[in-house]
C-alpha positions as CSV (number, residue, x, y, z in Angstrom):
1,M,-51.0,24.3,-2.1
2,A,-48.6,24.3,-5.0
3,R,-46.2,21.3,-5.3
4,I,-43.2,20.3,-7.3
5,T,-43.8,16.8,-8.5
6,H,-41.3,16.1,-11.3
7,G,-37.9,17.1,-12.5
8,L,-36.3,16.9,-15.9
9,T,-32.7,17.3,-17.1
10,T,-31.5,17.7,-20.7
11,S,-28.7,19.1,-22.7
12,H,-29.5,22.3,-24.6
13,I,-27.3,22.1,-27.6
14,P,-27.9,24.9,-30.2
15,A,-27.2,22.5,-33.1
16,V,-30.1,20.4,-31.9
17,G,-32.4,23.4,-32.3
18,A,-31.1,23.9,-35.8
19,A,-31.7,20.3,-36.7
20,I,-35.3,20.6,-35.5
21,D,-35.9,24.0,-37.3
22,L,-34.3,22.7,-40.6
23,G,-36.1,19.4,-40.6
24,K,-33.0,17.2,-40.1
25,T,-34.2,15.2,-37.1
26,Q,-34.4,11.9,-39.2
27,E,-31.0,12.3,-40.8
28,P,-28.6,9.4,-39.7
29,Y,-26.5,11.6,-37.5
30,W,-29.4,13.2,-35.6
31,K,-31.9,10.4,-35.5
32,P,-30.4,8.6,-32.5
33,V,-30.5,11.8,-30.5
34,F,-34.1,12.5,-31.2
35,D,-35.2,8.9,-30.7
36,G,-33.9,9.2,-27.2
37,Y,-36.6,11.8,-26.4
38,E,-39.6,9.8,-27.7
39,W,-40.3,8.3,-24.3
40,T,-40.3,11.7,-22.7
41,K,-42.5,13.2,-25.4
42,A,-45.1,10.6,-24.8
43,W,-44.8,10.9,-21.1
44,A,-45.1,14.7,-21.3
45,K,-48.4,14.5,-23.2
46,E,-49.9,12.7,-20.2
47,N,-48.2,14.8,-17.5
48,V,-48.6,18.4,-18.5
49,P,-47.8,20.7,-15.5
50,D,-49.4,24.0,-14.7
51,V,-45.9,25.6,-14.6
52,V,-42.4,24.7,-15.5
53,I,-39.5,26.4,-13.7
54,L,-36.9,26.1,-16.3
55,V,-33.3,26.5,-15.2
56,Y,-30.9,27.4,-18.0
57,N,-28.0,29.7,-18.9
58,D,-28.0,32.6,-21.2
59,H,-25.5,32.7,-24.1
60,A,-24.9,36.5,-24.4
61,S,-28.5,37.1,-25.6
62,A,-30.2,38.7,-22.6
63,F,-26.9,39.5,-20.8
64,T,-23.5,40.7,-21.9
65,P,-20.0,40.3,-20.5
66,E,-20.5,43.7,-18.8
67,L,-23.6,42.5,-16.9
68,V,-23.7,39.0,-15.6
69,P,-26.2,38.1,-12.8
70,T,-25.5,34.9,-10.9
71,F,-29.2,34.1,-10.7
72,A,-31.9,35.9,-12.8
73,L,-35.6,35.1,-12.3
74,G,-38.0,35.8,-15.1
75,C,-41.0,37.7,-13.7
76,A,-42.6,38.9,-16.9
77,D,-45.8,37.8,-18.6
78,E,-44.0,36.6,-21.6
79,F,-40.5,36.0,-23.0
80,P,-39.9,36.1,-26.8
81,P,-37.2,34.0,-28.5
82,A,-33.9,35.8,-28.9
83,D,-32.1,36.5,-32.1
84,E,-28.7,34.8,-31.6
85,G,-27.3,36.0,-34.9
86,Y,-29.3,34.0,-37.4
87,G,-32.8,35.3,-36.5
88,P,-35.1,34.1,-33.6
89,R,-35.9,30.4,-33.6
90,P,-39.4,29.7,-35.1
91,V,-40.8,28.7,-31.8
92,P,-43.7,30.0,-29.7
93,V,-43.3,33.0,-27.3
94,V,-42.9,31.7,-23.8
95,Q,-45.9,32.5,-21.6
96,G,-44.8,33.3,-18.1
97,R,-46.5,32.9,-14.7
98,A,-46.0,36.3,-13.1
99,D,-47.9,35.6,-9.9
100,L,-45.9,32.6,-9.0
101,A,-42.7,34.3,-10.1
102,A,-43.4,37.2,-7.8
103,H,-44.0,34.8,-5.0
104,L,-40.7,33.0,-5.7
105,A,-38.9,36.3,-5.8
106,E,-40.2,37.3,-2.4
107,G,-39.6,33.9,-0.9
108,L,-36.1,33.4,-2.2
109,I,-34.9,36.8,-1.4
110,L,-36.3,36.6,2.2
111,D,-34.5,33.2,2.3
112,E,-31.3,35.2,1.6
113,F,-30.8,34.3,-2.1
114,D,-29.9,37.4,-4.0
115,L,-31.7,37.3,-7.4
116,T,-31.8,39.6,-10.3
117,L,-35.5,40.1,-11.2
118,M,-36.2,40.3,-15.0
119,Y,-39.4,42.0,-16.1
120,R,-38.3,41.9,-19.7
121,M,-36.1,39.2,-21.1
122,E,-35.5,37.4,-24.4
123,V,-34.7,33.7,-24.1
124,D,-32.2,31.9,-26.2
125,H,-31.5,28.2,-27.2
126,G,-30.6,27.4,-23.6
127,L,-34.4,27.5,-22.9
128,T,-36.1,26.9,-26.2
129,V,-34.2,23.8,-27.2
130,P,-35.2,21.8,-24.1
131,L,-38.8,22.9,-24.8
132,S,-38.6,21.7,-28.4
133,L,-37.1,18.4,-27.4
134,V,-40.0,17.7,-25.0
135,Y,-42.9,19.4,-26.7
136,G,-42.0,19.3,-30.3
137,Q,-43.1,22.1,-32.6
138,P,-46.5,23.3,-31.3
139,D,-48.3,26.6,-32.1
140,A,-48.1,27.3,-28.3
141,W,-46.2,25.7,-25.5
142,P,-48.6,23.6,-23.4
143,T,-47.6,25.1,-20.1
144,T,-46.6,28.4,-18.5
145,I,-42.8,28.8,-17.9
146,I,-40.7,30.7,-15.3
147,P,-37.2,31.1,-16.6
148,L,-34.3,31.0,-14.1
149,A,-31.0,31.9,-15.7
150,V,-27.8,30.9,-14.0
151,N,-24.3,32.3,-14.8
152,V,-22.1,29.4,-15.9
153,V,-20.4,31.4,-18.6
154,Q,-18.2,34.0,-16.9
155,Y,-16.1,33.1,-13.9
156,P,-17.0,32.7,-11.1
157,P,-20.1,30.7,-11.5
158,P,-22.1,29.6,-8.4
159,T,-21.0,26.4,-6.6
160,G,-22.9,23.2,-7.0
161,H,-23.8,23.4,-3.3
162,R,-25.2,26.9,-3.7
163,C,-27.3,25.7,-6.6
164,F,-28.5,22.6,-4.6
165,M,-29.5,24.9,-1.7
166,L,-31.3,27.2,-4.1
167,G,-33.3,24.2,-5.4
168,K,-34.3,23.4,-1.8
169,A,-35.4,27.0,-1.3
170,I,-37.4,26.9,-4.5
171,R,-39.3,23.9,-3.1
172,R,-40.1,25.7,0.1
173,A,-41.3,28.8,-1.7
174,V,-43.5,26.8,-4.1
175,E,-45.1,24.9,-1.2
176,Q,-46.1,28.3,0.4
177,F,-47.9,29.5,-2.7
178,D,-51.7,29.5,-2.1
179,A,-52.9,27.8,-5.2
180,N,-53.3,24.2,-6.3
181,L,-50.6,24.0,-8.9
182,N,-48.6,21.1,-10.3
183,V,-45.1,22.4,-10.9
184,H,-42.2,20.7,-12.8
185,I,-38.6,21.9,-12.6
186,W,-36.1,21.4,-15.4
187,G,-32.3,21.6,-15.1
188,T,-30.6,22.0,-18.4
189,G,-27.1,22.1,-20.0
190,G,-24.2,19.7,-20.1
191,M,-23.1,17.0,-20.1
192,S,-19.3,16.8,-20.5
193,H,-18.0,18.9,-23.2
194,Q,-15.3,21.6,-24.0
195,L,-15.7,23.9,-26.9
196,Q,-12.2,25.4,-27.2
197,G,-8.5,24.9,-26.5
198,P,-6.4,21.7,-26.6
199,R,-9.2,19.6,-25.0
200,A,-11.9,20.8,-27.5
201,G,-14.3,17.9,-28.1
202,F,-13.5,16.4,-24.7
203,I,-16.1,13.8,-23.5
204,N,-16.0,11.8,-20.3
205,T,-18.7,9.1,-20.5
206,P,-17.9,7.3,-17.2
207,W,-17.9,10.5,-15.3
208,D,-21.2,11.6,-16.9
209,S,-22.8,8.2,-16.0
210,A,-21.6,8.5,-12.4
211,F,-23.0,12.0,-12.2
212,M,-26.5,10.8,-13.3
213,D,-26.3,8.0,-10.7
214,R,-25.3,10.3,-7.9
215,L,-27.9,13.0,-8.9
216,V,-30.6,10.4,-8.0
217,K,-28.9,8.6,-5.1
218,D,-26.4,11.0,-3.6
219,P,-27.3,14.6,-4.4
220,D,-25.8,15.9,-1.1
221,G,-22.4,14.4,-1.9
222,L,-22.6,15.5,-5.5
223,S,-23.3,19.0,-4.5
224,A,-19.9,19.2,-2.8
225,L,-17.9,18.9,-6.1
226,K,-15.7,21.9,-6.7
227,H,-15.4,23.9,-9.8
228,L,-12.0,22.4,-10.6
229,E,-13.4,18.9,-10.7
230,Y,-16.1,19.9,-13.2
231,V,-13.5,21.5,-15.4
232,R,-11.0,18.6,-15.1
233,E,-13.5,15.7,-15.5
234,A,-16.3,17.2,-17.6
235,G,-14.6,19.9,-19.6
236,A,-14.8,23.7,-19.3
237,E,-18.5,23.7,-20.3
238,G,-19.3,20.8,-18.0
239,I,-19.8,23.4,-15.3
240,E,-23.3,23.7,-16.7
241,L,-24.2,20.6,-14.7
242,V,-24.6,22.7,-11.5
243,M,-27.9,23.7,-13.0
244,W,-29.1,20.1,-12.7
245,L,-28.5,20.4,-8.9
246,I,-31.0,23.2,-8.7
247,M,-33.6,20.8,-10.2
248,R,-32.6,18.0,-7.8
249,G,-32.7,20.2,-4.7
250,A,-36.2,21.2,-5.6
251,L,-37.4,17.6,-5.7
252,G,-36.8,16.9,-2.0
253,P,-34.6,14.3,-0.3
254,E,-35.8,11.3,-2.3
255,A,-36.5,11.0,-6.0
256,E,-37.3,8.1,-8.3
257,E,-35.7,7.9,-11.7
258,L,-38.4,7.3,-14.4
259,Y,-36.2,7.6,-17.5
260,R,-32.6,8.1,-18.6
261,F,-31.0,8.7,-22.0
262,Y,-27.3,9.3,-22.8
263,H,-25.8,9.6,-26.3
264,V,-22.4,10.6,-27.9
265,P,-22.1,12.6,-30.0
266,G,-24.6,15.3,-30.2
267,S,-22.7,18.0,-32.0
268,N,-19.5,18.2,-29.8
269,T,-21.4,17.4,-26.6
270,A,-22.5,14.4,-24.6
271,V,-26.3,14.4,-24.6
272,G,-27.7,13.6,-21.2
273,H,-31.4,13.5,-20.3
274,M,-33.3,12.3,-17.2
275,V,-36.9,12.4,-15.9
276,L,-37.3,12.2,-12.1
277,Q,-40.3,12.1,-9.8
278,S,-40.4,13.5,-6.3
279,V,-41.0,10.7,-3.8
280,E,-42.2,13.3,-1.2
281,T,-45.1,14.7,-3.2
282,P,-47.5,16.4,-0.7
283,A,-51.0,15.0,-0.5
């Protein structure tokens, strides 16, 4: 059967993508950020999955303020990079995994999660920057990818608990897929940051560190955090961290932390990154 073996979290800062595309990764400001992903890039070369379920949020590329699905599952064969106002990023087209996506759609909807099913969708920096951080600048991404877009832009976003439960449902659905697939799941966005208002530039390093600790050791308790706490303690855009809980829910009750990286600043955001392994990997 298919199985989810590993999870990965990372920020998806658009300026990081620009630094890669413009050849600025070794400049003094950016080098510490990219150095923090060298361990993962080496690990990823030795641990290439058949599929990555990549949880991210759209930034008014595929969706608009007039149409905002809470959860949107990419069911197409491919997903081209979006033009976010300065042309599409020079990255490969994402190759989907339509058979597994269709299975997930059925399993999750019958499990009473209402999804928007996307059979055509462009993907923006929320998805392509994480891929670039892990896989560099290849001619083709080394794995197929199923995008899962989550609304964390327009109020009300889903709760952390709802996201955590969705991750558990994803694990159940994957394990019911009749194929021998190694599946990884990524949760992207965050960490603490605020882009506007009197608290623009807000960073809360102690809270970020505690969030990463609890993601490994106390995901059930972490999933109970309310929207207000995310906004107060991690800034308005810190709500993106609920997407990490989808990843964590999909790993099962126990997970082992393989790697962690945290850095401030990365543009106006705290850069957070983890690699986790499911302890309950089926035989």
